[in-house]
Backbone as CSV, one residue per row, in Angstrom:
resi,resn,N_x,N_y,N_z,CA_x,CA_y,CA_z,C_x,C_y,C_z
1,MET,0.847,-1.175,0.000,0.000,0.000,0.000,0.887,1.231,0.000
2,SER,0.441,2.243,-0.709,1.192,3.494,-0.776,0.284,4.644,-0.424
3,LYS,0.766,5.541,0.390,-0.016,6.736,0.709,0.575,7.956,0.032
4,ASN,1.581,7.774,-0.802,2.196,8.893,-1.502,1.364,9.260,-2.719
5,PHE,1.085,10.542,-2.861,0.319,11.008,-3.996,1.240,11.796,-4.909
6,GLU,0.970,11.736,-6.200,1.783,12.422,-7.199,1.229,13.816,-7.500
7,PHE,0.392,14.348,-6.637,-0.256,15.625,-6.882,-0.489,16.309,-5.541
8,GLU,-0.887,17.547,-5.609,-1.263,18.268,-4.398,-2.739,18.604,-4.473
9,LEU,-3.413,18.495,-3.342,-4.805,18.898,-3.287,-4.889,20.403,-3.494
10,GLN,-5.909,20.827,-4.224,-6.088,22.245,-4.476,-6.866,22.854,-3.315
11,GLU,-6.271,23.865,-2.676,-6.952,24.540,-1.579,-7.943,25.539,-2.132
12,LEU,-9.115,25.563,-1.529,-10.149,26.500,-1.947,-10.445,27.455,-0.807
13,VAL,-10.628,28.711,-1.164,-10.976,29.735,-0.185,-12.170,30.499,-0.740
14,GLU,-13.189,30.650,0.096,-14.389,31.390,-0.311,-14.737,32.371,0.804
15,ASN,-14.847,33.639,0.462,-15.143,34.687,1.451,-14.156,34.655,2.614
16,GLY,-12.891,34.379,2.300,-11.853,34.370,3.318,-11.822,33.131,4.191
17,LYS,-12.677,32.133,3.898,-12.728,30.902,4.688,-12.280,29.729,3.836
18,HIS,-11.502,28.837,4.451,-11.050,27.645,3.739,-12.203,26.671,3.547
19,LEU,-12.227,26.039,2.380,-13.182,24.976,2.074,-12.409,23.668,1.993
20,SER,-13.130,22.571,1.931,-12.468,21.281,1.770,-11.649,21.287,0.491
21,PRO,-10.423,20.750,0.533,-9.594,20.721,-0.675,-10.172,19.764,-1.705
22,VAL,-9.797,19.974,-2.973,-10.275,19.107,-4.054,-9.088,18.551,-4.833
23,LEU,-9.325,17.419,-5.460,-8.314,16.806,-6.311,-8.193,17.582,-7.615
24,PRO,-7.042,17.504,-8.265,-6.950,18.064,-9.619,-7.999,17.402,-10.509
25,GLU,-8.475,18.117,-11.496,-9.582,17.636,-12.334,-9.302,16.283,-12.987
26,HIS,-8.051,16.002,-13.348,-7.728,14.759,-14.067,-7.539,13.555,-13.136
27,ILE,-7.638,13.757,-11.824,-7.455,12.678,-10.859,-8.813,12.256,-10.305
28,LYS,-9.061,10.955,-10.300,-10.296,10.422,-9.729,-9.980,9.809,-8.369
29,ASN,-10.964,9.815,-7.509,-10.862,9.266,-6.168,-11.773,8.038,-6.143
30,TYR,-11.209,6.874,-6.479,-12.009,5.653,-6.568,-12.228,5.052,-5.189
31,LEU,-13.493,4.827,-4.813,-13.874,4.101,-3.613,-14.445,2.778,-4.096
32,ILE,-13.751,1.677,-3.774,-14.085,0.386,-4.365,-14.436,-0.616,-3.278
33,ASP,-15.628,-1.169,-3.357,-16.038,-2.230,-2.446,-15.198,-3.470,-2.741
34,ILE,-15.049,-4.340,-1.763,-14.230,-5.539,-1.937,-15.084,-6.758,-2.261
35,ASP,-15.945,-7.155,-1.322,-16.698,-8.407,-1.459,-17.711,-8.351,-2.589
36,GLY,-17.594,-9.301,-3.500,-18.502,-9.371,-4.634,-18.175,-8.381,-5.725
37,THR,-17.089,-7.608,-5.557,-16.695,-6.607,-6.548,-15.303,-6.893,-7.095
38,VAL,-14.352,-7.180,-6.214,-13.008,-7.549,-6.666,-12.680,-8.998,-6.303
39,CYS,-13.577,-9.648,-5.542,-13.387,-11.047,-5.165,-14.732,-11.649,-4.774
40,ASP,-14.682,-12.931,-4.404,-15.894,-13.593,-3.904,-16.544,-12.759,-2.807
41,ASP,-17.856,-12.879,-2.686,-18.593,-12.178,-1.639,-18.515,-13.000,-0.354
42,ILE,-17.728,-12.522,0.606,-17.517,-13.221,1.872,-18.241,-12.445,2.976
43,PRO,-19.203,-13.057,3.667,-19.914,-12.328,4.718,-19.068,-12.168,5.985
44,ASN,-19.375,-11.147,6.763,-18.670,-10.902,8.031,-18.745,-12.098,8.967
45,GLU,-19.805,-12.877,8.854,-19.988,-14.014,9.753,-18.989,-15.137,9.494
46,GLU,-18.293,-15.101,8.343,-17.305,-16.133,7.995,-16.005,-15.490,7.522
47,PRO,-15.370,-14.643,8.342,-14.186,-13.897,7.904,-13.007,-14.775,7.517
48,GLU,-12.937,-15.976,8.056,-11.829,-16.886,7.723,-11.814,-17.247,6.237
49,ARG,-12.952,-17.154,5.577,-13.019,-17.464,4.143,-12.289,-16.424,3.295
50,MET,-12.034,-15.235,3.854,-11.341,-14.189,3.091,-9.968,-14.657,2.653
51,ALA,-9.318,-15.472,3.464,-7.963,-15.938,3.149,-7.916,-16.703,1.829
52,THR,-9.027,-17.318,1.426,-9.047,-18.113,0.191,-10.042,-17.580,-0.834
53,ALA,-10.483,-16.340,-0.668,-11.444,-15.747,-1.608,-10.853,-15.701,-3.009
54,ALA,-11.665,-16.052,-3.994,-11.218,-16.016,-5.388,-11.167,-14.573,-5.881
55,LEU,-10.051,-14.215,-6.473,-9.818,-12.896,-7.054,-10.536,-12.786,-8.390
56,TYR,-11.085,-11.620,-8.676,-11.613,-11.327,-10.003,-10.469,-10.659,-10.772
57,PRO,-9.788,-11.408,-11.660,-8.566,-10.897,-12.303,-8.744,-9.575,-13.039
58,ASP,-9.892,-9.369,-13.692,-10.081,-8.109,-14.406,-10.110,-6.932,-13.436
59,ALA,-10.534,-7.168,-12.198,-10.526,-6.109,-11.188,-9.097,-5.724,-10.823
60,LEU,-8.250,-6.719,-10.605,-6.850,-6.447,-10.261,-6.179,-5.628,-11.356
61,GLU,-6.350,-6.043,-12.586,-5.728,-5.345,-13.717,-6.221,-3.904,-13.813
62,THR,-7.520,-3.705,-13.691,-8.096,-2.367,-13.838,-7.721,-1.458,-12.666
63,VAL,-7.840,-1.954,-11.441,-7.512,-1.138,-10.269,-6.047,-0.717,-10.301
64,ASN,-5.158,-1.656,-10.607,-3.734,-1.308,-10.630,-3.407,-0.357,-11.780
65,LYS,-4.136,-0.452,-12.875,-3.961,0.498,-13.981,-4.349,1.890,-13.517
66,TRP,-5.478,2.007,-12.825,-5.908,3.310,-12.313,-4.878,3.851,-11.326
67,PHE,-4.350,3.000,-10.456,-3.319,3.415,-9.497,-2.111,3.957,-10.248
68,ASP,-1.665,3.212,-11.280,-0.495,3.636,-12.061,-0.736,4.949,-12.801
69,GLU,-1.985,5.232,-13.146,-2.337,6.486,-13.817,-2.381,7.659,-12.840
70,GLY,-2.206,7.385,-11.548,-2.166,8.447,-10.552,-3.459,8.698,-9.807
71,HIS,-4.474,7.876,-10.047,-5.743,8.039,-9.338,-5.604,7.530,-7.905
72,VAL,-6.485,7.995,-7.031,-6.494,7.570,-5.633,-7.387,6.345,-5.511
73,ILE,-6.847,5.274,-4.942,-7.587,4.025,-4.777,-7.805,3.779,-3.291
74,THR,-9.066,3.741,-2.887,-9.419,3.417,-1.510,-10.446,2.293,-1.551
75,PHE,-10.113,1.195,-0.904,-11.077,0.104,-0.772,-11.937,0.365,0.448
76,PHE,-13.197,-0.062,0.374,-14.058,0.014,1.542,-14.867,-1.261,1.624
77,THR,-15.254,-1.602,2.841,-15.887,-2.886,3.073,-16.797,-2.827,4.287
78,SER,-17.775,-3.709,4.295,-18.641,-3.846,5.469,-17.972,-4.667,6.560
79,ARG,-16.802,-5.200,6.268,-16.084,-5.930,7.308,-15.833,-4.996,8.484
80,VAL,-15.801,-5.566,9.662,-15.530,-4.770,10.853,-14.022,-4.664,11.057
81,GLU,-13.619,-3.755,11.933,-12.201,-3.477,12.154,-11.407,-4.728,12.519
82,GLU,-12.000,-5.659,13.234,-11.270,-6.877,13.624,-10.916,-7.757,12.414
83,HIS,-11.492,-7.475,11.247,-11.175,-8.229,10.024,-10.166,-7.497,9.143
84,ARG,-9.613,-6.376,9.617,-8.684,-5.582,8.815,-7.459,-6.405,8.407
85,GLU,-6.858,-7.114,9.347,-5.613,-7.827,9.049,-5.790,-8.853,7.932
86,VAL,-6.821,-9.684,7.998,-7.028,-10.697,6.958,-7.368,-10.029,5.623
87,THR,-8.070,-8.903,5.677,-8.437,-8.179,4.458,-7.208,-7.553,3.800
88,GLU,-6.381,-6.868,4.592,-5.155,-6.269,4.046,-4.212,-7.337,3.515
89,LYS,-4.127,-8.452,4.210,-3.258,-9.547,3.764,-3.729,-10.062,2.409
90,TRP,-5.038,-10.228,2.247,-5.578,-10.714,0.981,-5.279,-9.722,-0.148
91,LEU,-5.514,-8.426,0.110,-5.232,-7.408,-0.908,-3.757,-7.437,-1.302
92,HIS,-2.874,-7.527,-0.318,-1.425,-7.546,-0.577,-1.018,-8.809,-1.343
93,GLU,-1.460,-9.964,-0.882,-1.073,-11.223,-1.533,-1.583,-11.319,-2.960
94,ASN,-2.667,-10.627,-3.262,-3.214,-10.658,-4.616,-2.704,-9.526,-5.489
95,GLY,-1.837,-8.670,-4.939,-1.150,-7.678,-5.753,-1.849,-6.349,-5.950
96,PHE,-2.880,-6.056,-5.164,-3.558,-4.771,-5.317,-2.684,-3.644,-4.791
97,ARG,-2.638,-2.554,-5.552,-1.964,-1.331,-5.113,-3.065,-0.321,-4.785
98,TYR,-2.967,0.274,-3.616,-4.024,1.164,-3.162,-3.484,2.127,-2.123
99,HIS,-4.295,3.112,-1.779,-3.888,4.155,-0.839,-4.530,4.008,0.533
100,GLY,-5.714,3.420,0.594,-6.394,3.320,1.877,-7.426,2.215,1.910
101,LEU,-7.825,1.852,3.129,-8.834,0.823,3.345,-9.760,1.306,4.455
102,LEU,-11.041,1.482,4.137,-12.049,1.908,5.101,-12.885,0.704,5.508
103,MET,-12.993,0.483,6.793,-13.758,-0.641,7.332,-15.102,-0.127,7.860
104,GLY,-16.066,-1.022,7.981,-17.321,-0.695,8.650,-18.376,-0.020,7.804
105,LYS,-18.331,-0.211,6.473,-19.398,0.321,5.615,-20.726,-0.298,6.072
106,PRO,-21.809,0.453,6.123,-23.089,-0.142,6.512,-23.460,-1.310,5.601
107,ARG,-24.035,-2.328,6.174,-24.426,-3.513,5.409,-25.832,-3.349,4.850
108,GLY,-26.132,-4.093,3.813,-27.502,-4.163,3.326,-27.746,-3.587,1.947
109,GLY,-26.794,-2.862,1.394,-26.987,-2.327,0.046,-27.976,-1.182,-0.001
110,ASN,-28.517,-0.946,-1.202,-29.438,0.162,-1.470,-28.856,1.478,-0.960
111,TYR,-27.581,1.708,-1.260,-26.873,2.890,-0.787,-27.332,4.151,-1.521
112,HIS,-27.462,5.217,-0.782,-27.802,6.516,-1.357,-26.834,7.517,-0.736
113,TRP,-25.858,7.927,-1.502,-24.775,8.771,-1.015,-25.131,10.231,-1.225
114,ILE,-25.097,11.022,-0.168,-25.362,12.456,-0.249,-24.084,13.168,0.169
115,ASP,-23.603,14.054,-0.668,-22.312,14.693,-0.434,-22.328,16.076,-1.062
116,ASN,-21.432,16.964,-0.606,-21.328,18.272,-1.245,-20.304,18.264,-2.374
117,HIS,-19.702,17.121,-2.632,-18.778,16.962,-3.755,-19.425,16.086,-4.824
118,ILE,-18.885,16.131,-6.025,-19.388,15.297,-7.110,-19.212,13.832,-6.738
119,VAL,-20.272,13.054,-6.860,-20.230,11.613,-6.596,-20.756,10.905,-7.837
120,ARG,-19.985,9.969,-8.333,-20.419,9.135,-9.448,-20.417,7.698,-8.955
121,ALA,-21.520,7.020,-9.132,-21.625,5.641,-8.656,-21.747,4.693,-9.835
122,THR,-21.065,3.570,-9.738,-21.128,2.542,-10.765,-21.373,1.210,-10.071
123,ARG,-22.422,0.538,-10.460,-22.726,-0.756,-9.861,-21.962,-1.842,-10.600
124,TYR,-21.238,-2.668,-9.835,-20.505,-3.785,-10.427,-21.490,-4.860,-10.832
125,GLU,-21.413,-5.293,-12.089,-22.329,-6.318,-12.593,-21.577,-7.381,-13.380
126,GLY,-20.425,-7.830,-12.858,-19.730,-8.953,-13.454,-18.578,-8.622,-14.374
127,LYS,-18.370,-7.369,-14.697,-17.263,-7.004,-15.565,-16.591,-5.762,-14.996
128,PHE,-15.282,-5.838,-14.774,-14.534,-4.748,-14.164,-13.503,-4.286,-15.174
129,ASN,-13.742,-3.126,-15.781,-12.784,-2.576,-16.749,-12.977,-1.065,-16.840
130,ASP,-12.418,-0.438,-17.836,-12.505,1.012,-17.967,-13.953,1.479,-18.013
131,MET,-14.167,2.677,-17.511,-15.494,3.278,-17.489,-15.829,3.874,-18.849
132,VAL,-17.120,3.903,-19.161,-17.607,4.552,-20.369,-18.697,5.541,-19.968
133,GLU,-18.902,6.556,-20.775,-19.941,7.557,-20.514,-21.292,7.037,-20.995
134,LYS,-22.331,7.164,-20.147,-23.699,6.815,-20.523,-24.633,7.815,-19.870
135,ASN,-25.747,8.087,-20.516,-26.782,8.930,-19.923,-27.745,8.025,-19.172
136,VAL,-28.006,8.383,-17.911,-28.910,7.590,-17.085,-29.778,8.524,-16.264
137,ASN,-30.853,7.984,-15.717,-31.691,8.751,-14.808,-31.112,8.648,-13.411
138,ILE,-31.113,9.765,-12.687,-30.655,9.766,-11.303,-31.656,10.519,-10.445
139,GLN,-31.589,10.285,-9.134,-32.421,11.039,-8.206,-31.633,12.260,-7.754
140,VAL,-32.312,13.404,-7.729,-31.681,14.645,-7.271,-32.649,15.338,-6.307
141,PHE,-32.132,16.298,-5.547,-33.002,17.076,-4.665,-33.879,17.989,-5.503
142,GLY,-35.172,18.060,-5.181,-36.130,18.856,-5.953,-36.118,20.306,-5.599
């Protein structure tokens, strides 16, 4: 894992007050779920299975390509903190390059992310490769 970034966050100031920094426009901040997205879906109730979870090879190739292009890669998972070691070991042994790992994502799906920054969501449906532009319907505040 590497926490070194090849860029500097852009500081924003509005009316003399600092705002949250932003990434350069050409850098993406990928937040990638683990279970069922880059490997077999392993439930928290059986964490020992993570050690032998099958890797989705196209995910490894794509994630590491994004890392090499300078994008920020952060994995997140519904696993609890006590499963961090087995999760990090699996990511390392399978060759993933990334910047961070967030534990404790709420379980159950049907996620609706509300943020003051641009959020783009892509549902994994069996193929992990480069993104393409598509027009879709989304929910917005009225």
